[in-house]
C-alpha positions as a LaTeX table, in Angstrom:
\begin{tabular}{lrrr}
\hline
Residue & $x$ (\AA) & $y$ (\AA) & $z$ (\AA) \\
\hline
Unk1 & $-13.86$ & 1.41 & $-9.35$ \\
Unk2 & $-11.81$ & $-1.30$ & $-10.58$ \\
Unk3 & $-8.01$ & $-1.14$ & $-9.24$ \\
Unk4 & $-6.75$ & $-2.97$ & $-12.34$ \\
Unk5 & $-8.30$ & $-0.47$ & $-14.61$ \\
Unk6 & $-7.26$ & 2.90 & $-12.82$ \\
Unk7 & $-3.57$ & 3.38 & $-13.46$ \\
Unk8 & $-4.32$ & 2.63 & $-17.46$ \\
Unk9 & $-7.10$ & 4.81 & $-17.55$ \\
Unk10 & $-5.04$ & 7.60 & $-15.72$ \\
Unk11 & $-1.74$ & 6.95 & $-18.30$ \\
Unk12 & $-4.17$ & 7.51 & $-21.06$ \\
Unk13 & $-4.47$ & 11.06 & $-19.75$ \\
Unk14 & $-0.96$ & 11.49 & $-19.39$ \\
Unk15 & $-0.89$ & 10.87 & $-15.47$ \\
Unk16 & 1.63 & 8.03 & $-14.92$ \\
Unk17 & 1.93 & 8.37 & $-11.31$ \\
Unk18 & $-0.65$ & 7.37 & $-8.57$ \\
Unk19 & $-0.77$ & 7.51 & $-5.09$ \\
Unk20 & $-3.86$ & 6.06 & $-3.47$ \\
Unk21 & $-4.53$ & 7.20 & 0.30 \\
Unk22 & $-7.60$ & 5.37 & 1.74 \\
Unk23 & $-8.45$ & 3.08 & 4.35 \\
Unk24 & $-8.10$ & $-0.88$ & 4.64 \\
Unk25 & $-10.81$ & $-1.58$ & 2.34 \\
Unk26 & $-9.35$ & 0.37 & $-0.42$ \\
Unk27 & $-5.77$ & $-0.74$ & 0.20 \\
Unk28 & $-7.32$ & $-4.21$ & 0.06 \\
Unk29 & $-8.76$ & $-3.67$ & $-3.17$ \\
Unk30 & $-5.51$ & $-2.54$ & $-4.97$ \\
Unk31 & $-3.64$ & $-5.60$ & $-3.14$ \\
Unk32 & $-6.37$ & $-8.41$ & $-4.18$ \\
Unk33 & $-6.16$ & $-6.85$ & $-8.13$ \\
Unk34 & $-2.17$ & $-7.20$ & $-7.48$ \\
Unk35 & $-2.60$ & $-3.39$ & $-8.70$ \\
Unk36 & $-0.06$ & $-2.15$ & $-5.95$ \\
Unk37 & 3.58 & $-2.12$ & $-6.87$ \\
Unk38 & 4.67 & 0.27 & $-4.26$ \\
Unk39 & 3.98 & 0.72 & $-0.38$ \\
Unk40 & 4.61 & 3.49 & 1.91 \\
Unk41 & 4.39 & 2.91 & 5.17 \\
Unk42 & 5.20 & 4.72 & 8.75 \\
Unk43 & 6.07 & 3.11 & 11.83 \\
Unk44 & 5.54 & 5.06 & 15.07 \\
Unk45 & 7.39 & 4.75 & 18.04 \\
Unk46 & 4.03 & 4.00 & 20.20 \\
Unk47 & 2.05 & 0.92 & 21.34 \\
Unk48 & $-1.55$ & 0.38 & 21.81 \\
Unk49 & $-3.94$ & $-2.37$ & 22.06 \\
Unk50 & $-7.27$ & $-3.08$ & 20.33 \\
Unk51 & $-9.43$ & $-4.50$ & 17.50 \\
Unk52 & $-7.80$ & $-2.49$ & 15.05 \\
Unk53 & $-7.70$ & $-4.25$ & 11.32 \\
Unk54 & $-4.92$ & $-5.08$ & 9.30 \\
Unk55 & $-3.35$ & $-2.51$ & 6.86 \\
Unk56 & $-5.19$ & $-3.95$ & 4.29 \\
Unk57 & $-8.72$ & $-5.51$ & 4.31 \\
Unk58 & $-10.49$ & $-7.67$ & 2.13 \\
Unk59 & $-10.21$ & $-10.91$ & 0.44 \\
Unk60 & $-7.00$ & $-13.13$ & 1.08 \\
Unk61 & $-4.37$ & $-14.13$ & $-1.46$ \\
Unk62 & $-3.58$ & $-17.44$ & $-1.90$ \\
Unk63 & 0.14 & $-16.30$ & $-2.60$ \\
Unk64 & 1.30 & $-13.31$ & $-0.46$ \\
Unk65 & 2.82 & $-10.75$ & $-2.93$ \\
Unk66 & 6.66 & $-10.23$ & $-2.15$ \\
Unk67 & 8.05 & $-6.72$ & $-1.58$ \\
Unk68 & 11.36 & $-5.32$ & $-1.05$ \\
Unk69 & 12.62 & $-2.54$ & 1.33 \\
Unk70 & 13.71 & 0.29 & $-1.01$ \\
Unk71 & 14.13 & 3.09 & 1.64 \\
Unk72 & 14.06 & 4.02 & 5.32 \\
Unk73 & 14.16 & 7.53 & 6.68 \\
Unk74 & 13.75 & 8.10 & 10.44 \\
Unk75 & 12.85 & 11.19 & 12.42 \\
Unk76 & 12.07 & 11.68 & 16.09 \\
Unk77 & 11.69 & 7.81 & 16.49 \\
Unk78 & 9.11 & 7.37 & 13.52 \\
Unk79 & 10.21 & 5.26 & 10.20 \\
Unk80 & 9.11 & 6.24 & 7.29 \\
Unk81 & 9.59 & 3.33 & 4.81 \\
Unk82 & 8.97 & 2.44 & 0.94 \\
Unk83 & 8.68 & $-0.87$ & $-0.41$ \\
Unk84 & 8.66 & $-1.73$ & $-3.91$ \\
Unk85 & 7.13 & $-5.25$ & $-5.86$ \\
Unk86 & 10.36 & $-7.34$ & $-6.10$ \\
\hline
\end{tabular}
């Protein structure tokens, strides 16, 4: 799968909104291809330690993409955030 080609291929079929759910590897592929225009991120009020990866794994970007906060909702101490490409 080529992340750059996914959205245009689906748009040709009338599917103009794409929600991608997966692990760090899939998200990393979209980030590396600069094919991500929005990120929904939930922050939990729990703290743990361990060897977990970043939310996006894979190839590093020479220049990080800049996103801006679009919305925040809170419920039970959880923060539900939405960021958009600036």
